[in-house]
C-alpha positions in Angstrom: -32.4 14.4 -39.3 -32.6 10.6 -39.0 -31.6 10.2 -42.7 -28.4 12.3 -41.7 -27.7 10.2 -38.9 -28.0 6.9 -41.1 -25.6 8.5 -43.4 -23.0 9.4 -40.6 -23.5 5.7 -39.1 -23.1 3.9 -42.5 -19.5 6.1 -42.8 -18.1 4.2 -39.9 -18.9 0.6 -40.7 -18.3 -2.0 -43.7 -21.2 -3.4 -45.1 -22.1 -6.9 -43.8 -20.8 -9.7 -46.0 -22.6 -11.2 -48.8 -24.1 -14.7 -47.9 -22.5 -17.3 -50.1 -25.6 -18.9 -50.8 -27.1 -15.5 -52.3 -23.9 -14.6 -54.3 -24.4 -15.0 -58.2 -21.0 -13.9 -59.2 -18.0 -11.7 -58.5 -15.7 -9.7 -60.7 -12.7 -7.3 -60.1 -12.9 -4.6 -62.7 -9.4 -3.6 -63.5 -8.1 -0.1 -63.0 -9.3 2.0 -66.2 -11.2 -0.9 -67.5 -14.7 -1.3 -68.7 -17.5 -3.8 -68.7 -21.3 -4.1 -69.2 -23.6 -6.9 -68.3 -27.6 -7.6 -67.5 -28.8 -7.8 -63.9 -32.5 -9.1 -63.2 -34.9 -7.1 -61.3 -34.6 -8.0 -57.5 -30.9 -8.7 -57.8 -28.2 -6.4 -56.1 -25.0 -5.1 -57.1 -22.4 -4.1 -54.6 -19.4 -1.8 -55.6 -16.1 -1.9 -53.5 -13.4 0.4 -53.9 -10.4 -1.6 -53.5 -7.5 0.6 -53.1 -9.2 4.1 -52.7 -9.4 6.8 -55.0 -11.7 5.0 -57.5 -14.1 6.5 -60.0 -16.9 4.3 -61.5 -18.8 5.7 -64.3 -22.1 4.1 -64.8 -25.1 4.0 -67.2 -28.2 1.9 -66.7 -30.5 1.0 -69.6 -33.9 -1.1 -69.6 -32.8 -4.4 -71.0 -36.4 -5.1 -72.4 -36.8 -1.8 -74.2 -33.3 -0.1 -74.8 -34.8 3.3 -75.7 -35.5 3.6 -71.9 -32.3 4.9 -70.0 -31.0 6.6 -67.0 -32.1 10.3 -66.9 -29.8 12.3 -64.8 -32.1 15.3 -64.8 -35.1 13.5 -63.5 -33.1 11.7 -61.0 -32.0 15.0 -59.5 -35.0 17.1 -59.8 -37.4 14.5 -58.4 -35.4 14.0 -55.4 -34.4 17.7 -54.8 -30.4 16.5 -54.9 -27.4 17.2 -56.6 -25.5 13.9 -55.6 -26.7 10.3 -54.8 -26.4 8.3 -51.6 -28.7 5.9 -49.6 -32.3 6.4 -50.0 -32.0 7.8 -53.6 -32.9 6.0 -56.7 -31.9 6.4 -60.3 -34.9 7.3 -62.7 -35.4 6.5 -66.2 -36.8 9.0 -68.8 -40.0 7.2 -68.3 -40.6 7.9 -64.7 -39.6 4.5 -63.6 -36.8 3.3 -61.1 -34.0 1.4 -62.7 -32.3 1.0 -59.5 -32.3 2.0 -55.9 -29.1 3.0 -53.5 -30.0 0.6 -50.5 -26.5 1.3 -48.7 -23.5 3.6 -48.9 -20.4 3.9 -46.8 -19.4 7.3 -48.3 -22.5 9.5 -48.3 -22.1 11.3 -51.7 -21.8 10.2 -55.4 -21.3 12.6 -58.4 -24.1 12.9 -60.6 -22.9 15.9 -63.0 -19.5 15.8 -64.4 -19.9 13.2 -67.2 -16.8 11.2 -68.4 -13.3 12.2 -69.8 -12.8 11.9 -73.5 -9.7 11.1 -75.5 -8.6 14.8 -76.3 -8.8 15.4 -72.6 -7.0 12.4 -71.4 -4.2 13.1 -73.8 -3.6 16.6 -72.8 -3.8 15.7 -69.2 -1.7 12.7 -69.0 0.0 12.3 -72.5 -0.1 9.5 -74.9 0.1 5.8 -73.6 -1.1 3.7 -76.4 -1.6 -0.2 -76.4 1.1 -0.6 -78.6 3.6 1.0 -76.1 2.0 0.4 -72.6 -0.4 -2.8 -73.6 -3.0 -3.1 -70.4 -1.6 0.2 -68.9 -2.6 2.3 -71.8 -4.5 5.4 -71.2 -8.2 4.8 -71.5 -10.9 7.6 -71.4 -14.5 7.1 -70.2 -16.4 8.2 -73.2 -15.0 5.8 -75.5 -15.0 2.9 -72.9 -18.6 3.4 -72.3 -19.2 3.6 -76.4 -17.5 0.4 -76.6 -19.6 -1.5 -74.0 -22.8 0.2 -75.4 -22.1 -1.1 -79.0 -22.0 -4.6 -77.9 -25.6 -4.4 -77.1 -26.6 -2.6 -80.2 -26.1 0.8 -79.0 -24.5 3.7 -79.9 -23.3 7.5 -79.5 -27.2 8.6 -79.2 -27.4 6.3 -76.3 -24.5 7.9 -74.4 -26.5 10.0 -71.8 -25.3 11.5 -68.7 -23.7 9.1 -66.3 -23.3 8.7 -62.4 -19.8 8.6 -61.0 -19.8 6.3 -58.0 -17.0 7.0 -55.5 -16.4 10.6 -56.7 -17.6 14.0 -54.9 -17.7 17.2 -56.6 -18.8 20.4 -54.8 -20.0 23.6 -56.4 -18.7 26.9 -54.9 -20.4 30.2 -54.7 -19.3 31.3 -58.0 -20.6 28.1 -59.7 -17.3 26.6 -60.2 -16.9 22.7 -59.6 -14.2 21.3 -57.3 -13.1 17.7 -57.2 -12.8 16.3 -53.5 -9.4 14.4 -53.4 -9.2 11.5 -50.9 -13.2 11.3 -50.9 -13.1 7.5 -51.0 -11.0 5.4 -49.0 -10.0 1.8 -49.4 -13.0 -0.4 -48.8 -15.5 2.2 -49.7 -18.9 0.5 -50.7 -22.1 1.3 -52.3 -25.0 -0.9 -53.0 -27.7 -0.9 -55.8 -30.9 -2.9 -55.8 -32.4 -3.4 -59.2 -36.1 -2.6 -59.8 -36.1 -3.3 -63.2 -34.2 -5.8 -65.7 -31.3 -3.7 -66.4 -28.4 -3.4 -68.7 -25.4 -1.9 -66.5 -22.6 -0.1 -68.4 -19.4 0.7 -66.4 -16.0 2.4 -66.7 -13.3 2.6 -63.9 -11.4 5.6 -65.8 -10.3 8.7 -63.6 -13.0 11.3 -63.1 -12.7 14.1 -65.6 -12.0 16.6 -62.9 -9.5 14.5 -60.9 -6.7 16.6 -60.0 -4.2 13.9 -59.9 -1.5 14.8 -62.8 -0.8 11.2 -63.1 -3.0 8.4 -64.9 -3.7 6.4 -61.8 -7.2 4.7 -62.0 -8.5 2.4 -59.4 -9.8 -1.3 -59.4 -13.4 -1.9 -58.3 -14.6 -5.2 -57.0 -18.2 -6.0 -58.4 -20.5 -8.5 -56.5 -24.0 -9.6 -57.8 -26.4 -11.2 -55.6 -30.0 -12.2 -54.6 -31.4 -9.9 -52.0 -34.6 -9.7 -49.9 -37.5 -7.9 -51.8 -38.4 -4.3 -50.4 -40.5 -4.1 -47.4 -43.4 -1.7 -47.1 -41.3 0.8 -45.2 -38.4 0.5 -47.6 -36.1 3.7 -47.3 -35.9 4.2 -50.8 -39.5 3.8 -51.8 -40.2 6.1 -48.9 -37.4 8.5 -49.2 -39.6 11.2 -51.0 -43.3 11.4 -52.4 -42.1 11.2 -55.8 -40.4 7.8 -55.1 -43.4 6.2 -54.1 -45.2 7.2 -57.5 -41.7 6.1 -59.2 -42.1 2.5 -57.7 -45.8 2.4 -58.5 -45.0 3.1 -62.2 -42.4 0.4 -62.2 -44.6 -2.1 -60.5 -47.4 -1.6 -63.1 -44.8 -2.2 -66.0 -44.4 -5.7 -64.6 -47.9 -6.7 -63.8 
């Protein structure tokens, strides 16, 4: 019950502003754009939906051993969940914690729907190439993530199931998935604390189940800053017994 209350309260307020002395860098990811970068263990990444209706596909990879990657299945089953919000962590396929969700004004982020691909985008939105539309071209999530992975010596084999921040998908009694329109409003935020040196790969293409018939991706603000280390009563560490073991595995890795 306390966790439900906390999630409710967080929906009513914006996260506190970041201390300029702690801010490392900030960047606006354009609508439909993609990027990748490394974040050191202990630093934080704040994501802000600038216009409402954003979708941000994310992959996480251990910088020091790139065969270790975000594992959607382990993340969900270890925490008995279908979605991500405050308190949950993102597990690697080695049982370690890549990052923790320390704050969230939405309460739900999709974990199971993956990303769009080129045939899907063309069938849904039509053709808009760089030659005809320049930076307003139609991009798809799969190719966007692959472009970023290849910058780091990775390939198709490293394209695993991703998280979709700012998007909500529900499963009906018949098992059919439904995309929740207007879930993320202007200014919605989620904050990640990184427990490992992590390669972050992002794509701001529309969610594959987005019901909007028009190609209208949204921009996302990225802010990386230094944060305080987790306390003994940290919500993410103590959210579930499995998380305590995950943090211990992670800490041993850096001894």
